[in-house]
KEKE-3310 file (N, C-alpha, C; in steps of 0.2 Angstrom, whole numbers, plus 5000, padded with zeros to 4 digits):
npx = (5111:5112:5103:5107:5122:5137:5151:5167:5165:5167:5169:5173:5174:5177:5184:5183:5182:5174:5180:5183:5171:5164:5152:5139:5122:5113:5099:5084:5089:5095:5105:5116:5122:5135:5143:5153:5146:5148:5155:5153:5141:5129:5132:5134:5121:5114:5120:5116:5103:5103:5103:5115:5129:5142:5160:5167:5165:5153:5135:5124:5108:5099:5109:5110:5115:5112:5109:5103:5090:5073:5058:5048:5057:5065:5056:5056:5064:5062:5062:5067:5072:5081:5076:5065:5057:5044:5028:5025:5014:5003:4990:4988:4978:4976:4989:4989:4980:4988:5000:4995:4994:5007:5015:5017:5013:5004:4998:4984:4976:4985:4993:4984:4981:4994:4995:4984:4988:4999:4992:4991:4985:4974:4970:4978:4990:5006:5017:5014:5016:5025:5043:5045:5032:5032:5042:5036:5026:5033:5039:5027:5023:5034:5032:5021:5021:5026:5040:5056:5068:5073:5078:5084:5087:5092:5079:5073:5075:5072:5061:5050:5054:5044:5038:5049:5052:5040:5042:5054:5049:5040:5049:5056:5046:5044:5056:5053:5045:5045:5059:5064:5075:5084:5093:5100:5104:5109:5111:5107:5112:5108:5096:5100:5107:5096:5090:5098:5107:5119:5134:5141:5154:5158:5171:5179:5176:5179:5176:5179:5176:5167:5155:5146:5133:5130:5140:5151:5148:5148:5161:5170:5176:5177:5191:5198:5213:5230:5246:5256:5249:5245:5256:5259:5249:5242:5246:5240:5227:5222:5212:5211:5217:5214:5220:5218:5216:5220:5225:5222:5210:5205:5201:5197:5199:5189:5192:5206:5210:5216:5207:5203:5202:5192:5179:5168:5153:5153:5147:5139:5142:5155:5163:5163:5169:5182:5188:5188:5195:5204:5220:5232:5242)
npy = (5036:5048:5051:5059:5068:5070:5079:5081:5087:5099:5104:5114:5114:5120:5110:5100:5092:5090:5081:5082:5074:5062:5054:5045:5043:5032:5032:5025:5017:5012:5021:5018:5027:5025:5025:5030:5039:5057:5056:5063:5062:5068:5081:5079:5076:5087:5096:5092:5094:5108:5115:5118:5127:5121:5123:5121:5111:5102:5099:5090:5088:5077:5081:5094:5109:5112:5126:5131:5125:5125:5130:5120:5109:5108:5103:5090:5083:5074:5072:5065:5069:5067:5077:5080:5093:5097:5106:5106:5109:5106:5094:5078:5079:5093:5096:5089:5098:5110:5106:5104:5116:5120:5111:5108:5096:5088:5074:5071:5060:5049:5052:5051:5037:5032:5036:5030:5017:5016:5018:5030:5043:5055:5066:5070:5080:5083:5086:5078:5065:5050:5046:5037:5037:5050:5049:5041:5049:5059:5051:5048:5060:5063:5053:5057:5067:5072:5066:5062:5059:5053:5057:5051:5051:5041:5034:5023:5023:5020:5013:4998:4981:4976:4987:4994:4985:4986:4999:4998:4990:4999:5009:5001:4999:5012:5015:5007:5013:5021:5033:5034:5037:5033:5040:5034:5036:5027:5019:5006:4993:4981:4984:4992:4982:4974:4983:4992:4996:5001:5005:5018:5022:5032:5040:5049:5061:5058:5049:5032:5020:5015:5006:4993:4985:4971:4965:4968:4962:4948:4946:4948:4942:4937:4931:4921:4919:4913:4920:4914:4909:4920:4926:4918:4921:4928:4944:4953:4950:4954:4966:4973:4970:4964:4964:4952:4944:4931:4929:4934:4944:4944:4954:4950:4946:4933:4925:4925:4918:4904:4889:4880:4887:4892:4903:4918:4925:4942:4957:4973:4979:4973:4980:4993:4991:4985:4995:5006:5002:4993:4988:4991:4980)
npz = (4946:4959:4973:4984:4987:4996:4997:5002:5014:5027:5044:5057:5074:5091:5099:5090:5074:5059:5045:5028:5023:5013:5003:4994:4990:4982:4971:4977:4988:5005:5016:5029:5043:5054:5070:5084:5099:5096:5085:5074:5066:5068:5064:5051:5047:5050:5042:5030:5030:5030:5042:5049:5043:5034:5034:5022:5007:4998:4995:4987:4980:4970:4961:4962:4970:4988:4991:4980:4978:4976:4986:4984:4980:4991:5000:4996:5004:5018:5036:5052:5067:5083:5092:5086:5083:5082:5085:5102:5109:5102:5097:5088:5079:5078:5073:5061:5053:5053:5046:5034:5028:5027:5020:5002:4996:5005:5013:5021:5024:5023:5034:5045:5043:5047:5060:5066:5064:5072:5084:5091:5102:5096:5102:5112:5119:5111:5119:5130:5126:5127:5124:5114:5108:5103:5094:5085:5080:5074:5063:5057:5052:5043:5033:5027:5017:5000:4999:4993:4998:5014:5030:5044:5062:5074:5074:5080:5093:5110:5107:5108:5102:5094:5088:5083:5072:5064:5060:5053:5042:5036:5032:5023:5013:5009:5002:4991:4983:4969:4966:4979:4993:5008:5022:5037:5054:5067:5083:5085:5078:5073:5068:5057:5050:5045:5036:5028:5013:5010:5020:5030:5039:5052:5060:5073:5066:5053:5038:5038:5033:5019:5011:5002:5011:5011:5004:5011:5024:5020:5014:5024:5040:5057:5066:5079:5085:5090:5094:5087:5076:5070:5065:5054:5045:5030:5028:5020:5020:5031:5040:5052:5069:5085:5101:5113:5130:5129:5117:5100:5091:5074:5061:5045:5027:5021:5010:5009:5020:5029:5025:5035:5047:5060:5061:5064:5058:5052:5060:5061:5073:5076:5066:5071:5083:5080:5071:5080:5091:5087:5079:5067:5057)
capx = (5109:5113:5098:5111:5130:5141:5158:5172:5162:5172:5166:5178:5172:5182:5188:5182:5181:5172:5185:5182:5166:5161:5148:5134:5116:5110:5091:5081:5093:5095:5112:5116:5128:5136:5149:5152:5144:5152:5159:5151:5135:5124:5135:5133:5114:5111:5122:5112:5096:5104:5103:5121:5133:5149:5165:5168:5162:5147:5130:5120:5102:5098:5114:5109:5117:5106:5107:5099:5084:5067:5054:5046:5063:5067:5051:5057:5067:5059:5067:5065:5077:5080:5073:5059:5056:5037:5025:5023:5007:4997:4988:4989:4972:4978:4995:4987:4978:4993:5004:4991:4995:5014:5018:5014:5009:5003:4993:4981:4974:4991:4995:4979:4982:5000:4994:4980:4992:5003:4988:4993:4979:4974:4968:4983:4996:5012:5021:5013:5018:5032:5048:5043:5026:5035:5046:5031:5023:5038:5039:5020:5024:5039:5030:5015:5021:5028:5047:5060:5074:5071:5084:5082:5092:5090:5072:5070:5078:5066:5055:5051:5056:5039:5037:5055:5051:5035:5045:5058:5045:5038:5055:5057:5041:5045:5061:5051:5040:5049:5066:5065:5081:5084:5099:5098:5109:5106:5116:5104:5115:5104:5091:5103:5108:5090:5087:5103:5110:5126:5136:5146:5156:5161:5175:5183:5175:5181:5174:5185:5174:5160:5154:5140:5133:5130:5147:5155:5147:5150:5168:5175:5174:5181:5194:5201:5220:5235:5251:5260:5245:5244:5263:5259:5244:5243:5245:5236:5220:5220:5211:5212:5218:5211:5223:5214:5220:5223:5226:5221:5204:5207:5196:5200:5195:5188:5195:5213:5212:5216:5200:5202:5201:5185:5177:5161:5151:5154:5142:5141:5146:5162:5166:5164:5174:5189:5190:5189:5199:5209:5226:5235:5248)
capy = (5043:5049:5056:5064:5067:5074:5080:5084:5091:5100:5109:5115:5117:5122:5105:5094:5094:5085:5082:5079:5069:5061:5048:5045:5039:5030:5032:5018:5013:5015:5021:5019:5030:5022:5028:5031:5046:5062:5055:5068:5060:5074:5087:5078:5076:5094:5100:5090:5098:5115:5117:5121:5128:5119:5128:5119:5105:5103:5094:5090:5084:5076:5084:5101:5111:5114:5133:5132:5122:5129:5127:5113:5104:5107:5098:5083:5079:5073:5071:5063:5070:5065:5082:5081:5100:5098:5110:5101:5112:5103:5087:5076:5082:5100:5095:5088:5104:5115:5104:5104:5123:5120:5107:5109:5090:5085:5069:5070:5053:5045:5054:5048:5030:5030:5038:5025:5011:5016:5018:5036:5047:5061:5072:5071:5085:5080:5086:5073:5059:5047:5047:5032:5040:5056:5047:5038:5055:5061:5046:5049:5067:5062:5049:5060:5072:5069:5067:5058:5058:5053:5057:5049:5051:5037:5034:5017:5024:5020:5009:4991:4977:4975:4994:4995:4980:4990:5005:4995:4988:5006:5012:4997:5001:5019:5015:5003:5018:5026:5034:5036:5035:5034:5040:5033:5035:5023:5015:4999:4991:4976:4987:4994:4976:4972:4988:4996:4993:5003:5007:5023:5022:5039:5039:5055:5066:5056:5042:5027:5014:5016:5000:4990:4981:4963:4963:4969:4956:4942:4946:4948:4938:4938:4925:4921:4916:4914:4925:4911:4908:4927:4927:4914:4923:4933:4951:4957:4948:4957:4974:4975:4965:4967:4960:4949:4942:4924:4928:4940:4943:4947:4955:4948:4944:4926:4922:4924:4915:4896:4886:4876:4891:4894:4911:4919:4930:4949:4961:4980:4981:4971:4985:4999:4989:4984:5002:5011:4999:4988:4990:4989:4975)
capz = (4948:4966:4976:4988:4987:5001:4994:5005:5019:5033:5049:5063:5081:5095:5101:5086:5067:5053:5040:5021:5023:5006:5002:4990:4992:4976:4971:4979:4993:5011:5018:5036:5046:5060:5073:5091:5100:5095:5079:5068:5062:5069:5060:5044:5045:5051:5036:5024:5031:5030:5049:5050:5037:5034:5032:5015:5004:4994:4996:4981:4980:4963:4957:4963:4977:4992:4991:4974:4978:4977:4991:4982:4980:4998:5003:4994:5009:5025:5041:5059:5072:5090:5095:5082:5081:5081:5090:5107:5112:5098:5097:5081:5075:5076:5069:5054:5050:5052:5041:5028:5025:5027:5014:4996:4995:5012:5013:5028:5024:5025:5041:5049:5043:5051:5067:5068:5064:5079:5089:5094:5103:5092:5106:5117:5117:5109:5125:5135:5123:5129:5119:5109:5104:5099:5088:5080:5077:5069:5057:5053:5048:5038:5028:5024:5011:4994:4999:4989:5003:5021:5034:5051:5067:5079:5074:5084:5100:5115:5105:5109:5096:5089:5085:5078:5066:5060:5057:5047:5037:5033:5028:5017:5009:5007:4996:4985:4979:4964:4967:4985:4997:5015:5026:5044:5059:5073:5087:5085:5072:5071:5063:5051:5046:5041:5032:5024:5007:5011:5027:5030:5046:5054:5067:5075:5061:5046:5035:5038:5029:5015:5007:5001:5017:5010:5001:5017:5029:5017:5012:5029:5046:5063:5068:5085:5084:5094:5091:5082:5070:5067:5061:5048:5041:5024:5030:5015:5021:5038:5040:5059:5074:5092:5106:5119:5135:5128:5109:5095:5086:5068:5055:5039:5021:5021:5004:5009:5026:5029:5025:5041:5052:5062:5061:5065:5053:5054:5061:5061:5079:5075:5062:5075:5088:5077:5069:5085:5096:5084:5077:5060:5057)
cpx = (5109:5107:5102:5118:5133:5148:5162:5170:5166:5168:5170:5174:5178:5187:5186:5181:5179:5176:5184:5177:5163:5158:5142:5128:5112:5102:5089:5084:5093:5103:5112:5123:5129:5143:5148:5149:5149:5157:5158:5145:5130:5126:5133:5126:5112:5114:5118:5105:5097:5103:5109:5125:5140:5154:5167:5165:5156:5142:5125:5113:5099:5103:5114:5111:5111:5104:5103:5092:5078:5063:5051:5051:5065:5062:5051:5061:5063:5064:5064:5071:5076:5076:5066:5057:5048:5034:5022:5016:5001:4996:4989:4984:4974:4984:4994:4984:4983:4998:5001:4993:5003:5017:5014:5010:5009:4997:4990:4978:4979:4993:4990:4980:4988:4999:4989:4984:4997:4999:4989:4986:4979:4972:4972:4988:5002:5017:5020:5014:5025:5037:5047:5037:5028:5038:5041:5027:5027:5039:5032:5020:5028:5037:5023:5015:5026:5036:5050:5067:5072:5077:5081:5088:5090:5082:5069:5072:5072:5060:5056:5052:5051:5038:5043:5054:5046:5038:5050:5055:5042:5043:5057:5052:5042:5050:5058:5046:5044:5056:5068:5071:5080:5091:5097:5104:5106:5112:5113:5106:5111:5098:5094:5105:5102:5089:5092:5106:5118:5127:5141:5148:5160:5165:5180:5182:5177:5177:5179:5183:5167:5160:5147:5139:5134:5137:5152:5155:5149:5157:5172:5172:5179:5184:5198:5207:5224:5240:5255:5256:5245:5251:5262:5253:5246:5241:5240:5228:5217:5218:5213:5213:5216:5214:5218:5218:5223:5224:5224:5214:5206:5201:5199:5196:5195:5192:5202:5215:5212:5209:5198:5201:5194:5184:5170:5159:5152:5148:5144:5144:5153:5166:5168:5170:5181:5192:5191:5194:5205:5215:5228:5241:5254)
cpy = (5043:5054:5061:5062:5072:5074:5084:5089:5092:5105:5109:5118:5118:5116:5099:5096:5088:5086:5078:5073:5068:5054:5050:5041:5038:5030:5025:5014:5016:5015:5022:5022:5027:5025:5029:5038:5051:5061:5060:5067:5065:5080:5086:5078:5083:5098:5098:5093:5105:5119:5120:5122:5126:5124:5127:5113:5107:5097:5095:5085:5083:5080:5092:5104:5114:5121:5135:5129:5126:5126:5120:5108:5103:5102:5091:5079:5080:5071:5069:5064:5068:5070:5084:5088:5101:5102:5106:5103:5109:5096:5085:5078:5089:5100:5094:5094:5109:5113:5104:5111:5124:5117:5107:5102:5086:5080:5068:5063:5048:5046:5051:5040:5028:5031:5032:5018:5010:5017:5024:5040:5053:5067:5074:5075:5081:5080:5081:5066:5056:5048:5043:5035:5046:5054:5044:5044:5058:5057:5047:5055:5066:5058:5051:5066:5069:5069:5061:5056:5058:5052:5056:5048:5047:5036:5028:5018:5024:5016:5002:4987:4977:4982:4995:4991:4984:4996:5003:4993:4994:5009:5008:4999:5008:5019:5011:5007:5023:5026:5036:5033:5037:5035:5039:5032:5032:5019:5007:4996:4985:4978:4989:4988:4974:4977:4991:4992:4995:5006:5013:5024:5028:5038:5045:5060:5064:5049:5037:5021:5016:5010:4997:4985:4973:4961:4963:4963:4949:4941:4945:4944:4939:4931:4926:4917:4917:4918:4921:4910:4915:4928:4924:4916:4928:4940:4955:4956:4952:4964:4976:4969:4969:4962:4958:4946:4935:4924:4935:4939:4947:4948:4955:4946:4936:4922:4920:4921:4907:4894:4882:4880:4893:4901:4912:4925:4937:4952:4968:4982:4979:4977:4991:4997:4989:4991:5007:5009:4995:4992:4988:4984:4979)
cpz = (4956:4968:4981:4987:4992:4998:4999:5010:5025:5037:5055:5069:5085:5097:5096:5079:5063:5047:5033:5021:5016:5006:4997:4992:4985:4977:4973:4984:5000:5013:5026:5039:5053:5063:5080:5092:5100:5089:5074:5064:5062:5065:5053:5042:5045:5045:5030:5024:5031:5037:5052:5044:5038:5032:5025:5013:5000:4995:4991:4982:4973:4959:4958:4970:4981:4992:4985:4973:4980:4983:4990:4982:4987:5002:5000:4999:5016:5030:5048:5063:5079:5094:5092:5079:5079:5086:5096:5110:5108:5099:5090:5077:5073:5071:5062:5050:5049:5047:5034:5024:5025:5021:5008:4994:5001:5011:5020:5029:5026:5032:5046:5049:5047:5058:5070:5069:5070:5085:5094:5096:5099:5096:5112:5115:5116:5115:5130:5132:5127:5123:5113:5105:5100:5093:5083:5077:5072:5063:5053:5049:5042:5032:5025:5020:5006:4994:4995:4993:5010:5025:5041:5056:5073:5080:5078:5091:5104:5113:5106:5102:5091:5085:5080:5072:5062:5057:5051:5041:5033:5029:5022:5011:5005:5001:4990:4980:4975:4966:4974:4989:5004:5018:5033:5048:5065:5076:5087:5078:5069:5066:5057:5046:5042:5035:5026:5018:5007:5018:5026:5038:5047:5060:5067:5069:5054:5044:5034:5034:5026:5011:5007:5007:5016:5008:5007:5022:5026:5015:5018:5035:5051:5065:5074:5084:5089:5091:5086:5076:5066:5063:5055:5043:5035:5027:5026:5016:5027:5038:5047:5064:5081:5097:5111:5124:5133:5120:5106:5091:5080:5063:5049:5033:5021:5016:5005:5016:5025:5030:5032:5048:5054:5062:5063:5060:5056:5055:5061:5068:5079:5071:5067:5080:5085:5074:5074:5090:5093:5082:5070:5061:5054)
residu = (MET:TYR:LYS:LEU:SER:VAL:LYS:ASN:LEU:CYS:LYS:GLN:TYR:LYS:ASN:PHE:ALA:VAL:LYS:ASN:ILE:SER:PHE:ASP:VAL:PRO:GLU:GLY:THR:VAL:VAL:GLY:LEU:ILE:GLY:GLU:ASN:GLY:ALA:GLY:LYS:SER:THR:ILE:ILE:LYS:SER:VAL:LEU:GLY:ALA:ILE:HIS:PRO:ASP:SER:GLY:GLN:ILE:LEU:PHE:ASP:GLY:LYS:PRO:LEU:CYS:GLN:LEU:SER:VAL:ALA:GLU:LYS:GLN:LYS:THR:ALA:PHE:VAL:LEU:ASP:ASP:LEU:GLY:LEU:PRO:MET:GLU:LEU:ASN:LEU:HIS:MET:LEU:ASN:LYS:VAL:LEU:ARG:SER:VAL:PHE:ILE:LYS:TRP:ASP:SER:ARG:GLN:PHE:GLU:THR:ILE:VAL:ASN:TYR:PHE:LYS:LEU:PRO:SER:ASP:LYS:LEU:LEU:LYS:ASP:PHE:SER:LYS:GLY:MET:LYS:MET:GLN:ALA:GLY:ILE:ALA:VAL:ALA:LEU:SER:TYR:ASP:SER:GLU:LEU:LEU:ILE:LEU:ASP:GLU:PRO:THR:SER:GLY:LEU:ASP:PRO:VAL:VAL:ARG:GLU:GLU:ILE:ILE:ASP:MET:LEU:TYR:ASP:TYR:THR:GLN:GLN:GLY:ASN:ARG:SER:VAL:VAL:ILE:SER:SER:HIS:ILE:THR:THR:ASP:LEU:GLU:LYS:LEU:CYS:ASP:TYR:ILE:VAL:TYR:VAL:HIS:GLU:GLY:GLU:VAL:VAL:LEU:SER:ALA:GLU:LYS:ASP:GLU:LEU:LEU:SER:LYS:TYR:ALA:VAL:TYR:SER:VAL:ASP:LYS:THR:GLN:LEU:GLU:GLU:LEU:ASP:LYS:LYS:ALA:ILE:LEU:LYS:VAL:LEU:PRO:ARG:GLN:PHE:GLY:VAL:ASP:VAL:LEU:ALA:ALA:ARG:GLN:HIS:MET:PRO:LYS:ASN:PHE:GLU:TYR:ARG:PRO:LEU:CYS:LEU:ASP:ASP:ILE:MET:LEU:PHE:TYR:SER:LYS:GLY:GLU:ASN:LEU)
# end
């Protein structure tokens, strides 16, 4: 069962277009959106949240189009965006009271627990929070009502490694409760490697790679070879090549490469680099 399905999503801007974006988010999983700045990730996220209207395509929550969701069903999606969208003139104590009347299933005790865990001041106005504190407040809000899909845009940006690790643990716990799922966009790919089950790579408005993370990272590796060695390799094994000053880096399937060739394990940064700067053979 898919918690979220995006099918052939298209959105045309003056100088940029998101084209035929399709991916699924299975129940109980974390899907990471990766891509360069301006690749189209924010357009995808805002379309899923109903903040912008695509030109074409379909977005389904539990198999149901967004336009057909009731208020209660819409509140099953929580989100934390870079600009938050919270009332900055309130403190956390006042925010707790306000959101109690906004959400059908608001958990004040859960909100207070997370706020205390992050050691956020309840009497200080949100506008006076640091960027990291504001993001922590947004996460506290998102985890304090009865959602089944959590969407995050750069949630660990501006946070120190200790707090980032705490947030990752929270998100992992979130997915372990029932049929909850997470979609997370981040430039901190090491966080995604710890957390995600699936990776969707968006490049220049298109999905160029969608795969299970563990399978992807275990199946492929990066090899550094010279041009003579490159000519001798099985071309079917090679996804991308990246010319270097003294040779070529190769993104290839380990199973079909010579066993005596040295390689280094693949990481998500490699995927972005090879697909944005690399070449096909």
